Chimera marker file (.cmm) of the C-alpha trace (Angstrom):
<marker_set name="trace">
<marker id="1" x="0.000" y="0.000" z="0.000" r="1" g="1" b="0" radius="0.5"/>
<marker id="2" x="2.880" y="2.367" z="0.735" r="1" g="1" b="0" radius="0.5"/>
<marker id="3" x="4.333" y="1.857" z="-2.715" r="1" g="1" b="0" radius="0.5"/>
<marker id="4" x="1.018" y="2.966" z="-4.253" r="1" g="1" b="0" radius="0.5"/>
<marker id="5" x="1.077" y="6.130" z="-2.160" r="1" g="1" b="0" radius="0.5"/>
<marker id="6" x="4.719" y="6.786" z="-3.022" r="1" g="1" b="0" radius="0.5"/>
<marker id="7" x="4.090" y="6.255" z="-6.729" r="1" g="1" b="0" radius="0.5"/>
<marker id="8" x="1.070" y="8.580" z="-6.602" r="1" g="1" b="0" radius="0.5"/>
<marker id="9" x="3.126" y="11.190" z="-4.746" r="1" g="1" b="0" radius="0.5"/>
<marker id="10" x="5.945" y="10.934" z="-7.292" r="1" g="1" b="0" radius="0.5"/>
<marker id="11" x="3.539" y="11.293" z="-10.210" r="1" g="1" b="0" radius="0.5"/>
<marker id="12" x="1.871" y="14.247" z="-8.491" r="1" g="1" b="0" radius="0.5"/>
<marker id="13" x="5.254" y="15.854" z="-7.907" r="1" g="1" b="0" radius="0.5"/>
<marker id="14" x="6.161" y="15.492" z="-11.599" r="1" g="1" b="0" radius="0.5"/>
<marker id="15" x="2.836" y="17.034" z="-12.661" r="1" g="1" b="0" radius="0.5"/>
<marker id="16" x="3.227" y="19.864" z="-10.166" r="1" g="1" b="0" radius="0.5"/>
<marker id="17" x="6.832" y="20.521" z="-11.206" r="1" g="1" b="0" radius="0.5"/>
<marker id="18" x="5.975" y="20.672" z="-14.911" r="1" g="1" b="0" radius="0.5"/>
<marker id="19" x="3.123" y="23.153" z="-14.396" r="1" g="1" b="0" radius="0.5"/>
<marker id="20" x="5.063" y="25.078" z="-11.769" r="1" g="1" b="0" radius="0.5"/>
<marker id="21" x="8.118" y="25.537" z="-13.968" r="1" g="1" b="0" radius="0.5"/>
<marker id="22" x="5.885" y="26.648" z="-16.829" r="1" g="1" b="0" radius="0.5"/>
<marker id="23" x="4.238" y="29.287" z="-14.626" r="1" g="1" b="0" radius="0.5"/>
<marker id="24" x="7.591" y="30.375" z="-13.155" r="1" g="1" b="0" radius="0.5"/>
<marker id="25" x="9.266" y="30.715" z="-16.566" r="1" g="1" b="0" radius="0.5"/>
<marker id="26" x="6.346" y="32.694" z="-17.965" r="1" g="1" b="0" radius="0.5"/>
<marker id="27" x="6.247" y="35.036" z="-14.968" r="1" g="1" b="0" radius="0.5"/>
<marker id="28" x="9.994" y="35.603" z="-15.210" r="1" g="1" b="0" radius="0.5"/>
<marker id="29" x="9.957" y="36.069" z="-18.981" r="1" g="1" b="0" radius="0.5"/>
<marker id="30" x="6.828" y="38.138" z="-19.589" r="1" g="1" b="0" radius="0.5"/>
<marker id="31" x="6.209" y="39.953" z="-16.302" r="1" g="1" b="0" radius="0.5"/>
<marker id="32" x="9.739" y="40.558" z="-15.026" r="1" g="1" b="0" radius="0.5"/>
<marker id="33" x="11.529" y="40.698" z="-18.386" r="1" g="1" b="0" radius="0.5"/>
<marker id="34" x="14.205" y="38.107" z="-17.612" r="1" g="1" b="0" radius="0.5"/>
<marker id="35" x="15.593" y="36.880" z="-20.956" r="1" g="1" b="0" radius="0.5"/>
<marker id="36" x="16.201" y="33.182" z="-21.510" r="1" g="1" b="0" radius="0.5"/>
<marker id="37" x="18.656" y="31.812" z="-24.021" r="1" g="1" b="0" radius="0.5"/>
<marker id="38" x="16.846" y="28.474" z="-24.047" r="1" g="1" b="0" radius="0.5"/>
<marker id="39" x="13.111" y="28.038" z="-23.549" r="1" g="1" b="0" radius="0.5"/>
<marker id="40" x="12.374" y="24.374" z="-22.849" r="1" g="1" b="0" radius="0.5"/>
<marker id="41" x="8.631" y="24.702" z="-23.357" r="1" g="1" b="0" radius="0.5"/>
<marker id="42" x="8.847" y="26.009" z="-26.915" r="1" g="1" b="0" radius="0.5"/>
<marker id="43" x="11.223" y="23.178" z="-27.792" r="1" g="1" b="0" radius="0.5"/>
<marker id="44" x="8.824" y="20.555" z="-26.418" r="1" g="1" b="0" radius="0.5"/>
<marker id="45" x="5.966" y="21.667" z="-28.646" r="1" g="1" b="0" radius="0.5"/>
<marker id="46" x="6.303" y="21.454" z="-32.413" r="1" g="1" b="0" radius="0.5"/>
<marker id="47" x="5.720" y="24.492" z="-34.598" r="1" g="1" b="0" radius="0.5"/>
<marker id="48" x="2.930" y="24.443" z="-37.115" r="1" g="1" b="0" radius="0.5"/>
<marker id="49" x="-0.532" y="22.956" z="-36.838" r="1" g="1" b="0" radius="0.5"/>
<marker id="50" x="-1.764" y="21.653" z="-33.524" r="1" g="1" b="0" radius="0.5"/>
<marker id="51" x="-0.992" y="17.994" z="-33.064" r="1" g="1" b="0" radius="0.5"/>
<marker id="52" x="-2.029" y="15.495" z="-30.439" r="1" g="1" b="0" radius="0.5"/>
<marker id="53" x="1.408" y="15.851" z="-28.820" r="1" g="1" b="0" radius="0.5"/>
<marker id="54" x="0.947" y="19.627" z="-28.548" r="1" g="1" b="0" radius="0.5"/>
<marker id="55" x="-2.546" y="19.222" z="-27.089" r="1" g="1" b="0" radius="0.5"/>
<marker id="56" x="-1.260" y="16.696" z="-24.543" r="1" g="1" b="0" radius="0.5"/>
<marker id="57" x="1.474" y="19.042" z="-23.290" r="1" g="1" b="0" radius="0.5"/>
<marker id="58" x="-1.019" y="21.915" z="-22.990" r="1" g="1" b="0" radius="0.5"/>
<marker id="59" x="-3.466" y="19.691" z="-21.110" r="1" g="1" b="0" radius="0.5"/>
<marker id="60" x="-0.693" y="18.642" z="-18.711" r="1" g="1" b="0" radius="0.5"/>
<marker id="61" x="0.086" y="22.284" z="-18.006" r="1" g="1" b="0" radius="0.5"/>
<marker id="62" x="-3.540" y="23.208" z="-17.379" r="1" g="1" b="0" radius="0.5"/>
<marker id="63" x="-4.827" y="20.090" z="-15.606" r="1" g="1" b="0" radius="0.5"/>
<marker id="64" x="-1.542" y="19.048" z="-13.968" r="1" g="1" b="0" radius="0.5"/>
<marker id="65" x="-2.079" y="20.948" z="-10.698" r="1" g="1" b="0" radius="0.5"/>
<marker id="66" x="-5.622" y="19.573" z="-10.330" r="1" g="1" b="0" radius="0.5"/>
<marker id="67" x="-4.448" y="16.007" z="-10.937" r="1" g="1" b="0" radius="0.5"/>
<marker id="68" x="-1.532" y="16.515" z="-8.552" r="1" g="1" b="0" radius="0.5"/>
<marker id="69" x="-3.942" y="17.865" z="-5.931" r="1" g="1" b="0" radius="0.5"/>
<marker id="70" x="-6.036" y="14.719" z="-6.256" r="1" g="1" b="0" radius="0.5"/>
<marker id="71" x="-2.957" y="12.520" z="-6.017" r="1" g="1" b="0" radius="0.5"/>
<marker id="72" x="-1.760" y="14.316" z="-2.879" r="1" g="1" b="0" radius="0.5"/>
<marker id="73" x="-5.156" y="14.665" z="-1.187" r="1" g="1" b="0" radius="0.5"/>
<marker id="74" x="-6.719" y="11.254" z="-1.786" r="1" g="1" b="0" radius="0.5"/>
<marker id="75" x="-4.334" y="9.305" z="0.495" r="1" g="1" b="0" radius="0.5"/>
<marker id="76" x="-5.110" y="11.723" z="3.333" r="1" g="1" b="0" radius="0.5"/>
<marker id="77" x="-8.909" y="11.505" z="3.042" r="1" g="1" b="0" radius="0.5"/>
<marker id="78" x="-10.777" y="8.456" z="4.282" r="1" g="1" b="0" radius="0.5"/>
<marker id="79" x="-14.378" y="7.776" z="3.254" r="1" g="1" b="0" radius="0.5"/>
<marker id="80" x="-16.605" y="5.497" z="5.350" r="1" g="1" b="0" radius="0.5"/>
<marker id="81" x="-20.134" y="4.487" z="4.410" r="1" g="1" b="0" radius="0.5"/>
<marker id="82" x="-22.455" y="3.841" z="7.359" r="1" g="1" b="0" radius="0.5"/>
<marker id="83" x="-25.635" y="1.951" z="6.562" r="1" g="1" b="0" radius="0.5"/>
<marker id="84" x="-27.095" y="1.856" z="10.058" r="1" g="1" b="0" radius="0.5"/>
<marker id="85" x="-26.124" y="5.234" z="11.498" r="1" g="1" b="0" radius="0.5"/>
<marker id="86" x="-27.653" y="8.587" z="10.693" r="1" g="1" b="0" radius="0.5"/>
<marker id="87" x="-24.859" y="10.045" z="8.550" r="1" g="1" b="0" radius="0.5"/>
<marker id="88" x="-24.591" y="7.977" z="5.407" r="1" g="1" b="0" radius="0.5"/>
<marker id="89" x="-21.085" y="9.116" z="4.549" r="1" g="1" b="0" radius="0.5"/>
<marker id="90" x="-18.357" y="9.997" z="7.000" r="1" g="1" b="0" radius="0.5"/>
<marker id="91" x="-15.267" y="11.788" z="5.741" r="1" g="1" b="0" radius="0.5"/>
<marker id="92" x="-12.213" y="11.984" z="7.950" r="1" g="1" b="0" radius="0.5"/>
<marker id="93" x="-8.663" y="13.155" z="7.483" r="1" g="1" b="0" radius="0.5"/>
<marker id="94" x="-5.853" y="10.780" z="8.240" r="1" g="1" b="0" radius="0.5"/>
<marker id="95" x="-2.707" y="11.965" z="9.883" r="1" g="1" b="0" radius="0.5"/>
<marker id="96" x="-0.514" y="13.395" z="7.176" r="1" g="1" b="0" radius="0.5"/>
<marker id="97" x="2.952" y="14.846" z="6.905" r="1" g="1" b="0" radius="0.5"/>
<marker id="98" x="3.859" y="18.500" z="6.609" r="1" g="1" b="0" radius="0.5"/>
<marker id="99" x="5.404" y="17.895" z="3.217" r="1" g="1" b="0" radius="0.5"/>
<marker id="100" x="2.108" y="16.539" z="1.896" r="1" g="1" b="0" radius="0.5"/>
<marker id="101" x="0.262" y="19.590" z="3.213" r="1" g="1" b="0" radius="0.5"/>
<marker id="102" x="2.869" y="21.915" z="1.667" r="1" g="1" b="0" radius="0.5"/>
<marker id="103" x="2.469" y="20.179" z="-1.703" r="1" g="1" b="0" radius="0.5"/>
<marker id="104" x="-1.330" y="20.469" z="-1.455" r="1" g="1" b="0" radius="0.5"/>
<marker id="105" x="-0.881" y="24.177" z="-0.732" r="1" g="1" b="0" radius="0.5"/>
<marker id="106" x="1.417" y="24.556" z="-3.754" r="1" g="1" b="0" radius="0.5"/>
<marker id="107" x="-1.186" y="22.853" z="-5.943" r="1" g="1" b="0" radius="0.5"/>
<marker id="108" x="-3.897" y="25.198" z="-4.680" r="1" g="1" b="0" radius="0.5"/>
<marker id="109" x="-1.629" y="28.209" z="-5.204" r="1" g="1" b="0" radius="0.5"/>
<marker id="110" x="-0.792" y="27.186" z="-8.757" r="1" g="1" b="0" radius="0.5"/>
<marker id="111" x="-4.466" y="26.585" z="-9.519" r="1" g="1" b="0" radius="0.5"/>
<marker id="112" x="-5.229" y="30.057" z="-8.151" r="1" g="1" b="0" radius="0.5"/>
<marker id="113" x="-2.537" y="31.581" z="-10.391" r="1" g="1" b="0" radius="0.5"/>
<marker id="114" x="-4.000" y="29.870" z="-13.470" r="1" g="1" b="0" radius="0.5"/>
<marker id="115" x="-7.578" y="30.922" z="-12.615" r="1" g="1" b="0" radius="0.5"/>
<marker id="116" x="-6.543" y="34.511" z="-11.893" r="1" g="1" b="0" radius="0.5"/>
<marker id="117" x="-4.596" y="34.609" z="-15.157" r="1" g="1" b="0" radius="0.5"/>
<marker id="118" x="-7.600" y="33.313" z="-17.111" r="1" g="1" b="0" radius="0.5"/>
<marker id="119" x="-9.890" y="35.904" z="-15.511" r="1" g="1" b="0" radius="0.5"/>
<marker id="120" x="-7.446" y="38.788" z="-15.985" r="1" g="1" b="0" radius="0.5"/>
<marker id="121" x="-6.697" y="37.818" z="-19.582" r="1" g="1" b="0" radius="0.5"/>
<marker id="122" x="-10.389" y="37.679" z="-20.480" r="1" g="1" b="0" radius="0.5"/>
<marker id="123" x="-11.564" y="40.603" z="-18.345" r="1" g="1" b="0" radius="0.5"/>
<marker id="124" x="-12.393" y="42.757" z="-21.353" r="1" g="1" b="0" radius="0.5"/>
<marker id="125" x="-14.571" y="39.967" z="-22.761" r="1" g="1" b="0" radius="0.5"/>
<marker id="126" x="-16.282" y="39.481" z="-19.409" r="1" g="1" b="0" radius="0.5"/>
<marker id="127" x="-16.907" y="43.225" z="-19.038" r="1" g="1" b="0" radius="0.5"/>
<marker id="128" x="-18.917" y="43.296" z="-22.281" r="1" g="1" b="0" radius="0.5"/>
<marker id="129" x="-21.475" y="40.880" z="-20.859" r="1" g="1" b="0" radius="0.5"/>
<marker id="130" x="-22.067" y="42.869" z="-17.649" r="1" g="1" b="0" radius="0.5"/>
<link id1="1" id2="2" r="1" g="1" b="0" radius="0.2"/>
<link id1="2" id2="3" r="1" g="1" b="0" radius="0.2"/>
<link id1="3" id2="4" r="1" g="1" b="0" radius="0.2"/>
<link id1="4" id2="5" r="1" g="1" b="0" radius="0.2"/>
<link id1="5" id2="6" r="1" g="1" b="0" radius="0.2"/>
<link id1="6" id2="7" r="1" g="1" b="0" radius="0.2"/>
<link id1="7" id2="8" r="1" g="1" b="0" radius="0.2"/>
<link id1="8" id2="9" r="1" g="1" b="0" radius="0.2"/>
<link id1="9" id2="10" r="1" g="1" b="0" radius="0.2"/>
<link id1="10" id2="11" r="1" g="1" b="0" radius="0.2"/>
<link id1="11" id2="12" r="1" g="1" b="0" radius="0.2"/>
<link id1="12" id2="13" r="1" g="1" b="0" radius="0.2"/>
<link id1="13" id2="14" r="1" g="1" b="0" radius="0.2"/>
<link id1="14" id2="15" r="1" g="1" b="0" radius="0.2"/>
<link id1="15" id2="16" r="1" g="1" b="0" radius="0.2"/>
<link id1="16" id2="17" r="1" g="1" b="0" radius="0.2"/>
<link id1="17" id2="18" r="1" g="1" b="0" radius="0.2"/>
<link id1="18" id2="19" r="1" g="1" b="0" radius="0.2"/>
<link id1="19" id2="20" r="1" g="1" b="0" radius="0.2"/>
<link id1="20" id2="21" r="1" g="1" b="0" radius="0.2"/>
<link id1="21" id2="22" r="1" g="1" b="0" radius="0.2"/>
<link id1="22" id2="23" r="1" g="1" b="0" radius="0.2"/>
<link id1="23" id2="24" r="1" g="1" b="0" radius="0.2"/>
<link id1="24" id2="25" r="1" g="1" b="0" radius="0.2"/>
<link id1="25" id2="26" r="1" g="1" b="0" radius="0.2"/>
<link id1="26" id2="27" r="1" g="1" b="0" radius="0.2"/>
<link id1="27" id2="28" r="1" g="1" b="0" radius="0.2"/>
<link id1="28" id2="29" r="1" g="1" b="0" radius="0.2"/>
<link id1="29" id2="30" r="1" g="1" b="0" radius="0.2"/>
<link id1="30" id2="31" r="1" g="1" b="0" radius="0.2"/>
<link id1="31" id2="32" r="1" g="1" b="0" radius="0.2"/>
<link id1="32" id2="33" r="1" g="1" b="0" radius="0.2"/>
<link id1="33" id2="34" r="1" g="1" b="0" radius="0.2"/>
<link id1="34" id2="35" r="1" g="1" b="0" radius="0.2"/>
<link id1="35" id2="36" r="1" g="1" b="0" radius="0.2"/>
<link id1="36" id2="37" r="1" g="1" b="0" radius="0.2"/>
<link id1="37" id2="38" r="1" g="1" b="0" radius="0.2"/>
<link id1="38" id2="39" r="1" g="1" b="0" radius="0.2"/>
<link id1="39" id2="40" r="1" g="1" b="0" radius="0.2"/>
<link id1="40" id2="41" r="1" g="1" b="0" radius="0.2"/>
<link id1="41" id2="42" r="1" g="1" b="0" radius="0.2"/>
<link id1="42" id2="43" r="1" g="1" b="0" radius="0.2"/>
<link id1="43" id2="44" r="1" g="1" b="0" radius="0.2"/>
<link id1="44" id2="45" r="1" g="1" b="0" radius="0.2"/>
<link id1="45" id2="46" r="1" g="1" b="0" radius="0.2"/>
<link id1="46" id2="47" r="1" g="1" b="0" radius="0.2"/>
<link id1="47" id2="48" r="1" g="1" b="0" radius="0.2"/>
<link id1="48" id2="49" r="1" g="1" b="0" radius="0.2"/>
<link id1="49" id2="50" r="1" g="1" b="0" radius="0.2"/>
<link id1="50" id2="51" r="1" g="1" b="0" radius="0.2"/>
<link id1="51" id2="52" r="1" g="1" b="0" radius="0.2"/>
<link id1="52" id2="53" r="1" g="1" b="0" radius="0.2"/>
<link id1="53" id2="54" r="1" g="1" b="0" radius="0.2"/>
<link id1="54" id2="55" r="1" g="1" b="0" radius="0.2"/>
<link id1="55" id2="56" r="1" g="1" b="0" radius="0.2"/>
<link id1="56" id2="57" r="1" g="1" b="0" radius="0.2"/>
<link id1="57" id2="58" r="1" g="1" b="0" radius="0.2"/>
<link id1="58" id2="59" r="1" g="1" b="0" radius="0.2"/>
<link id1="59" id2="60" r="1" g="1" b="0" radius="0.2"/>
<link id1="60" id2="61" r="1" g="1" b="0" radius="0.2"/>
<link id1="61" id2="62" r="1" g="1" b="0" radius="0.2"/>
<link id1="62" id2="63" r="1" g="1" b="0" radius="0.2"/>
<link id1="63" id2="64" r="1" g="1" b="0" radius="0.2"/>
<link id1="64" id2="65" r="1" g="1" b="0" radius="0.2"/>
<link id1="65" id2="66" r="1" g="1" b="0" radius="0.2"/>
<link id1="66" id2="67" r="1" g="1" b="0" radius="0.2"/>
<link id1="67" id2="68" r="1" g="1" b="0" radius="0.2"/>
<link id1="68" id2="69" r="1" g="1" b="0" radius="0.2"/>
<link id1="69" id2="70" r="1" g="1" b="0" radius="0.2"/>
<link id1="70" id2="71" r="1" g="1" b="0" radius="0.2"/>
<link id1="71" id2="72" r="1" g="1" b="0" radius="0.2"/>
<link id1="72" id2="73" r="1" g="1" b="0" radius="0.2"/>
<link id1="73" id2="74" r="1" g="1" b="0" radius="0.2"/>
<link id1="74" id2="75" r="1" g="1" b="0" radius="0.2"/>
<link id1="75" id2="76" r="1" g="1" b="0" radius="0.2"/>
<link id1="76" id2="77" r="1" g="1" b="0" radius="0.2"/>
<link id1="77" id2="78" r="1" g="1" b="0" radius="0.2"/>
<link id1="78" id2="79" r="1" g="1" b="0" radius="0.2"/>
<link id1="79" id2="80" r="1" g="1" b="0" radius="0.2"/>
<link id1="80" id2="81" r="1" g="1" b="0" radius="0.2"/>
<link id1="81" id2="82" r="1" g="1" b="0" radius="0.2"/>
<link id1="82" id2="83" r="1" g="1" b="0" radius="0.2"/>
<link id1="83" id2="84" r="1" g="1" b="0" radius="0.2"/>
<link id1="84" id2="85" r="1" g="1" b="0" radius="0.2"/>
<link id1="85" id2="86" r="1" g="1" b="0" radius="0.2"/>
<link id1="86" id2="87" r="1" g="1" b="0" radius="0.2"/>
<link id1="87" id2="88" r="1" g="1" b="0" radius="0.2"/>
<link id1="88" id2="89" r="1" g="1" b="0" radius="0.2"/>
<link id1="89" id2="90" r="1" g="1" b="0" radius="0.2"/>
<link id1="90" id2="91" r="1" g="1" b="0" radius="0.2"/>
<link id1="91" id2="92" r="1" g="1" b="0" radius="0.2"/>
<link id1="92" id2="93" r="1" g="1" b="0" radius="0.2"/>
<link id1="93" id2="94" r="1" g="1" b="0" radius="0.2"/>
<link id1="94" id2="95" r="1" g="1" b="0" radius="0.2"/>
<link id1="95" id2="96" r="1" g="1" b="0" radius="0.2"/>
<link id1="96" id2="97" r="1" g="1" b="0" radius="0.2"/>
<link id1="97" id2="98" r="1" g="1" b="0" radius="0.2"/>
<link id1="98" id2="99" r="1" g="1" b="0" radius="0.2"/>
<link id1="99" id2="100" r="1" g="1" b="0" radius="0.2"/>
<link id1="100" id2="101" r="1" g="1" b="0" radius="0.2"/>
<link id1="101" id2="102" r="1" g="1" b="0" radius="0.2"/>
<link id1="102" id2="103" r="1" g="1" b="0" radius="0.2"/>
<link id1="103" id2="104" r="1" g="1" b="0" radius="0.2"/>
<link id1="104" id2="105" r="1" g="1" b="0" radius="0.2"/>
<link id1="105" id2="106" r="1" g="1" b="0" radius="0.2"/>
<link id1="106" id2="107" r="1" g="1" b="0" radius="0.2"/>
<link id1="107" id2="108" r="1" g="1" b="0" radius="0.2"/>
<link id1="108" id2="109" r="1" g="1" b="0" radius="0.2"/>
<link id1="109" id2="110" r="1" g="1" b="0" radius="0.2"/>
<link id1="110" id2="111" r="1" g="1" b="0" radius="0.2"/>
<link id1="111" id2="112" r="1" g="1" b="0" radius="0.2"/>
<link id1="112" id2="113" r="1" g="1" b="0" radius="0.2"/>
<link id1="113" id2="114" r="1" g="1" b="0" radius="0.2"/>
<link id1="114" id2="115" r="1" g="1" b="0" radius="0.2"/>
<link id1="115" id2="116" r="1" g="1" b="0" radius="0.2"/>
<link id1="116" id2="117" r="1" g="1" b="0" radius="0.2"/>
<link id1="117" id2="118" r="1" g="1" b="0" radius="0.2"/>
<link id1="118" id2="119" r="1" g="1" b="0" radius="0.2"/>
<link id1="119" id2="120" r="1" g="1" b="0" radius="0.2"/>
<link id1="120" id2="121" r="1" g="1" b="0" radius="0.2"/>
<link id1="121" id2="122" r="1" g="1" b="0" radius="0.2"/>
<link id1="122" id2="123" r="1" g="1" b="0" radius="0.2"/>
<link id1="123" id2="124" r="1" g="1" b="0" radius="0.2"/>
<link id1="124" id2="125" r="1" g="1" b="0" radius="0.2"/>
<link id1="125" id2="126" r="1" g="1" b="0" radius="0.2"/>
<link id1="126" id2="127" r="1" g="1" b="0" radius="0.2"/>
<link id1="127" id2="128" r="1" g="1" b="0" radius="0.2"/>
<link id1="128" id2="129" r="1" g="1" b="0" radius="0.2"/>
<link id1="129" id2="130" r="1" g="1" b="0" radius="0.2"/>
</marker_set>
């Protein structure tokens, strides 16, 4: 059982690192003006028409923090179904490590950055409907 949790944590860490580095590089490049001689994200995606490979990398950037959050949070949450008692479903938190809570916080922070970016980028479109 521990190897499943460790594998899930490793996969979540890879997903979080990929999305986190993408956000960090874009903040450094476009907001702070730090020039890069080598941009790893443009070299991963092919130029030209959108391919399945390109769509997969974009989906990993967007949905990576949410998947990582699930992978970090599911081992800490325990669901119990009670058929005889009044509450049908009992949800409890298992004892977890600080590192797991820090990684969950990083996932939530990265999701907040992506949502705030999407709202700020499309604010002019949203203002037309109000």
